[in-house]
N, C-alpha and C positions, 0 to 999 in steps of 0.2 A: 325326886328332888335332890340336887347336889348337896353334898355335905359342906360344912364350913371350910374344911381343908381344901376341897376341890374348888370352891368359890374363891378362896384366897389365891390358889394357883392361877385361875383364869384372870383375876384382876392383875396379878403380877405379870402374866404373859401380855396382857393388853398394854400395861405400862411400858414394858420392854419394846413392844412394836411401835408405840407412840413416840418414845424417846430416842430410839436407836435407828429403826428401819426407815421411818419417814424422813428424818433429816438427811440420811445418807442418799436416798433417792432424789431429794430436792437439790442437794449440792451437785450430784452427778448430772442432773438435767441442766443446771446452770452452766456447768463446765462444757457440756456438749453443745448446747444451744444458747448463746448469750442473748440476753434481752436487749431491748432498744435503749434502756437507760445505761447499760454497760457499753454499748457501741457509740453512745453520744448523740443519738437521734431519737426524737420522740415518736413513738409508735401511734399513728392516728387511730381513731375509733373505727369500728367495722363499717359504719354507715358513711364514713368519709375516706375510706381506703382508696377510692378511685381518684381522689384529689391529690394524692401524693403525701409527702412528709409534712408535718405541722410546721408552721412558721415560728421561728424563735424570736425572742424579745429584741435582740439586736437587729434582726432583719426588719421587724416592725418599726423600730426607731429610725432606721435609715430610710425606709419607705415613707414614713410620716414627715421627716424633714424635707425630703424631695417634694412631696405633695404641698407642704406649706410654702416652700420656696417658690414653686410655680404659681401658687395661689396669690402670693404677694406681688409677683411680677405682673400677673394679669390685672390685679387691682390697680397697680401703678400705671399701667398702660391705659386702662379705662379712665383714670383721672386725667391723664395727659391728653387723651382724645376729647374729653369733655371740656377741658380748658383751652383747646386749640383755637387760634384765631382764624376764622374762615377767610379773612382777607390777606393772609400771609402769602409771601411770594419769594421763591428762590430762583436764581438764574438757571439752575439745573433743570427746572421744569420746562424750559424752552427746548432743551435737547433730549428730553426723555419722553417716553410714552408708556401707557399701561397696556400690557399684553397678557391676557389670562390672569389678571390680578397682580402681575409682577411688573415693576418698573424696569424698562430697558432703554438703552441709548438708541436714539433714532439714527438710522443710516443716512449719511450725508448724500444728498442728491445733487450731483454736479450738473450744471446747465450744459447742454450740448452746444457745441460751436457750429456755426455755419461753415459751409465749404470754403467761403472766401476767408473767414477768420483762421480756419485750420491751415489753409494754404499759406497765408501770410506768416503764421507762426513758424511753419516749416522753412519758409524762405529766410526768415530772420535767423533761425538756428543754422541754416546752411551758410549764410554770410558770416556768422560768428565763427563757426568751425573752420571755414576757409581762411579767415583772417589768422586764427591760431596756427593753422598749417603753414601759412606763409612766414609767420614769426619763427616757427621751428626750422624751416628751410634756411632762413638767414642765419640762425644760430649754428646750424650744421656747417654752412659755408665758412663762417668765421672760425669754427674749431678746425676745419680742414686746412685753412690758411695758416693757423698757428702751428699745426702739426708739420706742415711743409718746412717750417723754419727749424723745427726741433729734430725730426726724424731724418736720419741720413738716407733712408731709402727714397725720400722725396727730393733730396738734394744731389743725387748722383747725375752727373751730366756726361754726355759723350764727347770724346776728344778725337777728332779725325786728323791724321797727319798725312801729308802728301810728300812723296819723295820723287826725285828725278830719275833714279836708276835703282837697280837691285842692290848695288853696293851700299846705298844709304839705308837699307832696311834694318840691319842690326843696330845701327846707331839710333834710328828712330824708335825701335822697339825698346832699347835701353832707356831712352828718354821717357817713353810712355810709362814704363814700370817705375822709374824714379818719381815721376809725377803722381802715379797712383799711390805710392807709399806716402808721399807728402800729403796727399788728399786724405788718406785714411788717418794720418796723425792729426790732421786739422779737424776732421769730422768725428773724432773720438768722443763718445757720449759719457758725461760724468754721472755719478749716481743720482745727483739732484735732478739732472735733466731726464734721466731714465724714469725717476719717480713722477716727475711732472708729465712725461709722455704717457705713462700708464694711467694716470688720473684723467688726462684728456681723452684717451681712447675709451675709457669707461664711460665718460660723459657722452662721447660721440655715439657709443652703442645705445645708451638710454635715449638719446635724441632720435636715433633711427627707429627705435621701437615705438616712441610716441608719435613719430611721423606716420608710421604704418597704421597705428590705431586711428589717428585723425583721418587718414585717407579712407579707411574702412567706414568710418562714421559718415563722411561726405558722400560716399557711394550709396549708403543706406538711405540717407536723407534725400538724395536725388531720385532714387527709385520711389520712395514714399511720395515725393512731390509729384512725380509723373502719374502715379496711381491715383492721387487725389485730384489731379487736374483733369485727367482723362479717364472717366469711369464707364463710358459708353462703348469704347472701341474694344474689339475682341483681342484677347491676349492669351498667351500660353506660358505657364511657368516652366522654365527650362531647368533651373537650379534653385533649390531652396536656400533660404538665408541661413547663415551660420555665424559663429562668433568672429570669424576671420574674413568673411566676404559677404557682400550683399546678395540679395536674391536677383536672379536673372530672368527677365521676361522677354518674350518675343511677340511683338505686335504684328497683326496681320497687315499686309501691304494695302494701302489705300491709294487709288489713283487720284492724282491731283487734277482738278479741272482748270 
């Protein structure tokens, strides 16, 4: 049996271990391995560890608000569908159709033209483009006539002098040079005339470009008209159509009876 003194020492030793050793080990463990409360995340129970971290209150509030918002929207749509007039009509219903539960715009179906109608349309286009080409030709001729009055290159004329003998050649040459100097003085172009000439030359270049485009369009329309008119004859494509020229076909020779 321990004596009273030994019993008192055991009690004091137990108190020292309880008060000093255990707290030191607890704090050391917390310093080395922080708990979930210190890291800011809730540690789930063991039987829910496979589901991940526990949901926080703010996450629940956000999810609940989203759920209630969708619920109210579905409820409003159900009320709107219940109060819908079955006889209502919108003009958009004519041009739409339902495909796999989704409304889509119908594709416009153009009526096909007969060969006679297509040929008539091409001929009308050909007549119109030909008329525009003739208008451009008249405008080009008018511009060229105006430039002949302004540009000295168009106003230079030849002067032929006839002499009776070789003795009169120096005098005739002097006369020609004097006349040439007088002509150059008369034909001197002022800055205003030069500016007007540059403007007209620019317009003339544009007119020639438009004339070339109209000629190309006429060629293409003529080829298209021939192809529409004669679909049975054998033909061979010699040159493909481009932006600057029409397609070239070669028809097989047919003996006329």
